[in-house]
DRENGUKOL-336010 format. One line per field, with one value per residue (C-alpha): x negated, y negated, z; residue number from 0; residue in one letter. Coordinates in steps of 0.1 Angstrom, whole numbers, plus 2048, in hexadecimal, padded with zeros to 3 digits. Each point is the difference from the previous one (the first is absolute). Layout:
<rs>
X = [X|...]
Y = [Y|...]
Z = [Z|...]
seq = [NUM|...]
type = [A|...]
</rs>
This chain:
<rs>
X = [876|7DD|80E|80E|7E3|7E7|80F|7F5|7DE|7EC|811|7E9|802|7EF|7E0|800|7FE|7DA|7FF|81D|7EC|7E3|816|810|7DE|7FA|7FC|81C|817|80D|811|815|807|804|825|81A|815|812|7F4|817|820|821|815|818|81F|7F7|7F8|822|813|7EE|809|824|803|7EE|821|802|809|80E|7EE|7F7|808|7E5|80F|801|81B|813|7EF|7DE|808|80E|7DF|7EB|814|801|7DB|7F8|815|7F4|7DB|7F9|818|812|824|820|7F1|81A|7FF|7FA|7DF|7F0|7F5|7F0|7E2|7ED|7E1|7F1|7E4|819|810|7DF|7F6|820|80E|7F2|80F|821|800|7FC|7DD|7E9|7E5|7FD|80F|7E8|7FF|7EA|7F4|7E5|7DB|7FC|81E|810|7F6|824|809|7E9|80C|824|7F7|7EC|81C|817|7E4|803|7E2|7F3|7EA|7F4|802|7F2|81D|81E|80B|7E1|80B|80E|825|805|80A|7FB|81D|7F6|7EC|7F6|7F9|7F1|801|7F2|7E7|7F4|7E2|7F5|81C|803|821|811|80D|823|7F6|7EC|81C|819|7E9|7FC|825|808|7E6|80D|824|7F6|7F0|81A|7E7|80E|7EF|7FD|7F0|7F1|805|7FA|7E9|814|806|7DB|7F4|7E4|7F0|81D|825|809|81F|816|80B|823|7FD|815|7E3|7EE|81C|817|81D|801|7F4|7FF|7E1|7F1|800|7EE|7F2|800|7F5|805|7E0|7EA|817|813|7E7|816|7E8|80A|825|7FC|815|801|817|803|812|807|810|81F|7FC|7DF|80B|821|7F0|7E4|81B|810|7DF|7F7|822|7F8|7DE|80C|7E9|812|7F4|808|81F|7ED|7E6|81C|80E|7DC|7FC|821|7F2|7DE|80D|817|7E4|7E5|7F0|7ED|7F2|7F3|7F0|7EF|7F3|7EF|7EF|7F3|7F6|7EA|7F0|7FA|7EF|7E9|7F7|7FA|7E9|7ED|7FC|7F5|7E7|7F3|7F9|820|813|825|813|826|80F|819|81B|807|7F0|7DC|7E0|7EF|7DC|7DE|7DB|7F8|7F6|811|81F|7F4|7E0|815|817|7E1|7F2|820|805|7DF|80F|81E|816|813|80C|80E|7E9|80B|7FD|81E|814|7EE|7DE|801|7FE|7DF|7EE|81C|80F|824|802|822|80D|813|7EC|808|7F3|7E7|7F3|7FD|7EC|7E9|7FB|7F9|7E6|7EE|7FF|7F1]
Y = [C8A|802|803|823|80B|7F6|81A|81C|812|800|818|81E|80E|7E0|80C|81F|7EE|801|825|805|7EE|818|81E|7F3|7FD|826|810|818|7E6|7F9|81A|7EA|812|7E0|7F7|81B|7F7|81D|807|81D|7FC|7F7|820|801|803|7E0|7ED|80B|7F4|7DF|7FC|80B|7E4|7E6|7ED|7F1|7DB|7FA|7FB|820|801|800|81F|812|815|81A|81A|7F3|801|823|80B|7F1|80F|822|800|7F5|81D|81A|7F7|7F1|815|7E2|804|7EC|7E5|7E7|7E3|7E9|813|7F7|7E1|7FE|7E9|7F1|816|807|7E5|7E3|80F|805|7DC|7EF|817|7EC|7E0|811|80E|7DC|806|7E3|7F1|814|820|81D|818|820|818|81B|7F7|80C|7F4|7F1|7DB|7F3|809|7E4|7E9|804|7F5|7E3|7F3|800|7F0|81D|80F|821|81C|823|820|823|80D|7E8|80C|7F0|7DE|7E6|800|7DD|7EA|81D|7FC|816|820|80D|825|80E|825|80C|7E4|7E9|801|81E|81A|808|80F|7FB|820|806|7FF|7E0|7EF|80B|7F2|7DF|7FC|807|7E7|7E5|805|7FF|7DE|7F2|7FF|802|81C|7FE|81F|7FD|822|7F8|81D|81A|816|803|817|817|80F|7F5|7FD|7DC|7FA|7E1|7ED|806|825|809|812|7DF|7E8|817|7FB|7DA|7E5|7E5|7EA|812|7F9|814|7F0|815|7F9|811|7F1|81E|81E|7F6|7E9|7E2|7E5|7EB|803|7F1|81B|807|802|7FF|819|7FF|7EB|7EE|7E5|7F6|806|7ED|7DE|807|806|7DE|7EE|810|7F7|7DC|804|811|81E|818|81E|7FD|814|816|808|80A|819|80D|806|814|817|802|809|81A|814|813|811|7E1|7FB|824|7FB|7DF|810|81B|7E6|7EE|821|809|7DE|801|821|7F6|7DE|80E|81B|7E7|7E7|81A|80D|7DD|7FD|7F1|80B|7FF|7F7|804|7FF|81B|7ED|7E1|7F7|7F9|810|7EE|805|7F5|804|7F0|7DF|7DE|804|7E5|813|81E|7EB|7F3|823|80D|7E2|808|821|7EE|80A|7E5|807|7EB|7F6|80C|7DE|7F4|814|7F5|7FE|825|808|7EF|820|810|7FD|808|815|800|81F|7E9|805|815|823|7F5|7E4|817|819|7E3|7F7|824|802|7E0|80B|821]
Z = [55E|80D|824|7F6|7EA|81B|817|7E9|7FE|7E0|7E7|804|7DD|7F2|811|7EA|7DF|7FB|806|7E8|7E5|807|7FD|7E0|7F0|803|7DE|808|80D|822|817|816|821|814|7FF|806|7E2|7EE|7DD|7F6|7ED|811|7FE|7E3|815|813|7E0|7F2|81F|7FD|7DB|806|81A|7EB|7F7|823|7FB|823|821|813|825|81A|811|7DF|7F0|813|7EA|80A|825|7FB|7EF|81C|81C|7EF|7FA|824|80D|7E7|7FF|823|814|80D|80C|7FE|7EA|7F3|7E9|81E|806|7DF|7ED|7DD|7FD|7E3|804|822|7FE|801|81F|812|7F8|80A|81B|81E|7F2|7F9|824|80C|80F|805|817|820|7F1|7F9|7E3|802|7E5|7FD|802|7DC|7ED|7E1|801|7FB|824|80B|7E4|80C|823|7F3|7EB|81E|815|818|812|7F4|80D|7F6|814|802|816|801|822|80E|7F4|819|7F8|80C|7E2|7E8|7E8|7E3|7FF|7DE|7FC|7DF|7FB|7E8|803|7E6|7FD|814|7F8|825|80B|822|80D|80D|824|7FC|7EE|81B|81B|7EF|7F9|824|80C|7E9|80B|824|7FB|7E7|7E3|7DC|7EB|7DB|7F1|7DE|7F1|7DB|7FB|813|7E2|7F9|81C|7F7|820|816|7FE|809|816|800|81F|7F3|808|81F|810|801|809|814|7E7|805|7E8|81B|7FB|7E3|7DA|7E5|7E0|7E0|7DD|7DE|7F2|806|801|7E0|7EE|805|80C|7E3|809|823|811|825|81E|825|816|825|81B|7F3|81B|7EE|7DC|804|807|7E7|7E5|808|7FF|7DF|7F2|807|7F1|7E0|806|7EA|7ED|7DB|7F5|7E7|81A|818|7E6|7FB|825|801|7E5|811|823|7F1|7EF|813|7E1|7F3|823|800|7DE|80B|820|7EB|7EB|81F|811|7E2|7FF|825|7FF|7E4|80F|823|7F3|7EB|81C|819|7E7|7FC|825|80D|81F|7FE|820|807|7DD|809|7EE|7EA|7DF|80C|80B|81D|7F9|80F|7FA|821|7F1|7FA|7EC|7E8|7FA|7F7|7EA|7ED|7FC|7F2|7EA|7F0|7F6|7F2|81D|813|824|81C|81C|822|811|7EC|819|820|80F|80A|7DB|7FA|7F7|7EB|7DE|7F5|7E1|7EF|7EE|7E8|7DF|7E2|7FE|7E5|816|81F|7EB|7F6|825|808|7E5|80A|825|7F6]
seq = [0|1|2|3|4|5|6|7|8|9|10|11|12|13|14|15|16|17|18|19|20|21|22|23|24|25|26|27|28|29|30|31|32|33|34|35|36|37|38|39|40|41|42|43|44|45|46|47|48|49|50|51|52|53|54|55|56|57|58|59|60|61|62|63|64|65|66|67|68|69|70|71|72|73|74|75|76|77|78|79|80|81|82|83|84|85|86|87|88|89|90|91|92|93|94|95|96|97|98|99|100|101|102|103|104|105|106|107|108|109|110|111|112|113|114|115|116|117|118|119|120|121|122|123|124|125|126|127|128|129|130|131|132|133|134|135|136|137|138|139|140|141|142|143|144|145|146|147|148|149|150|151|152|153|154|155|156|157|158|159|160|161|162|163|164|165|166|167|168|169|170|171|172|173|174|175|176|177|178|179|180|181|182|183|184|185|186|187|188|189|190|191|192|193|194|195|196|197|198|199|200|201|202|203|204|205|206|207|208|209|210|211|212|213|214|215|216|217|218|219|220|221|222|223|224|225|226|227|228|229|230|231|232|233|234|235|236|237|238|239|240|241|242|243|244|245|246|247|248|249|250|251|252|253|254|255|256|257|258|259|260|261|262|263|264|265|266|267|268|269|270|271|272|273|274|275|276|277|278|279|280|281|282|283|284|285|286|287|288|289|290|291|292|293|294|295|296|297|298|299|300|301|302|303|304|305|306|307|308|309|310|311|312|313|314|315|316|317|318|319|320|321|322|323|324|325|326|327|328|329|330|331|332|333|334|335|336|337|338|339|340|341|342|343|344|345|346|347|348|349|350|351|352|353|354|355|356|357|358|359|360|361|362|363]
type = [M|S|A|V|S|D|R|L|P|T|F|P|W|D|K|L|E|P|Y|K|K|T|A|L|A|H|P|G|G|I|V|D|L|S|V|G|T|P|V|D|P|V|P|D|L|I|Q|K|A|L|V|D|A|A|D|S|P|G|Y|P|T|V|W|G|T|A|A|L|R|D|A|I|T|G|W|V|E|R|R|L|G|A|R|E|V|T|H|K|H|V|L|P|I|V|G|S|K|E|L|V|A|W|L|P|T|Q|L|G|L|G|P|G|D|R|V|A|Y|P|R|L|A|Y|P|T|Y|E|V|G|A|R|L|A|R|A|E|Y|E|V|Y|D|D|P|T|E|L|D|P|E|G|L|K|L|L|W|L|N|S|P|S|N|P|T|G|K|V|L|G|K|E|E|L|T|R|I|V|A|W|A|R|E|H|G|V|L|V|F|S|D|E|C|Y|L|E|L|G|W|D|A|D|P|V|S|V|L|H|P|D|V|N|G|G|S|Y|D|G|I|V|A|V|H|S|L|S|K|R|S|N|L|A|G|Y|R|A|A|F|L|A|G|D|P|A|V|L|G|P|L|L|E|I|R|K|H|G|G|M|M|T|A|A|P|T|Q|A|A|V|V|A|A|L|G|D|D|E|H|V|R|V|Q|R|E|R|Y|A|A|R|R|K|A|L|R|G|A|L|E|G|H|G|F|R|I|E|H|S|E|A|S|L|Y|L|W|A|T|R|G|E|S|C|W|T|T|V|A|H|L|A|D|L|G|I|L|V|A|P|G|D|F|Y|G|E|A|G|E|K|F|V|R|V|A|L|T|A|T|D|E|R|V|R|A|A|V|E|R|L|A]
</rs>
């Protein structure tokens, strides 16, 4: 067992515990803006779909019901502008984090193979490479990487933690480069429906991929857009030559989405209104928090999309974390996401309106 656990870095969130205790001791209670976990209710129509499917005594299938695959293909075409998407182009997954962590292993990567991801990035990209004992590296521009031995290229737009968005021309250039060098692209697009100052584009859009899904797969989640983090609901869409083998591997591994969750996803992907309502909630919280942070002396960089504000006072991120904890506000230190974040903090928009108002008052 230790041989596997020894491959992993220290779990970063454990380092935040002392600051959480400080924030909890604030007379007005903690305002937790550290983890991007939804706090708003699951929409009624999704809860109803889950309840209606609660009597599910049999095993679900890894590929999901035909209704689920129809819902995914329909959404991908309607929302992302993808064309000619069939059931072979989609695959349900048990939340996006398990996919990120286990993808290199499921692709058969190992020592000598390389995985690359953005310089500032979700820590699980590195964890996935470590679990497979593959090599890993960060990039600013992926087309400047040495393609030799590069087997998996992670894109993340909109970015966690920075909220940066890759434009259509940049995505097109990266996809063309990856195809030229035979590099598989997985694009983490879990925040795509949360664009504020930019309109994020998927690698599945024909303007990006030229109408072909060869060598590209997009990762999507319902955790943020539909408040379904507790349901573990996500899916892949893209190259059938990649998804087919992954389906077989996941069948053997029993990596199946629960049947009631599958029914809930069908309902969620078929309704755009609840997404609009949730976007409005986040937009209001974003406006309030951004103004309060800037008034408190912070500079906000990127943050044109996603559920976070990427903020700095030009000091060590841990100094900033301590300062805000004294105000009862808990945020994530930027170095959780790479050394380049050492002077930034990530401020999540995922707190109730009441808690956001409390944060704004304290920052004032």
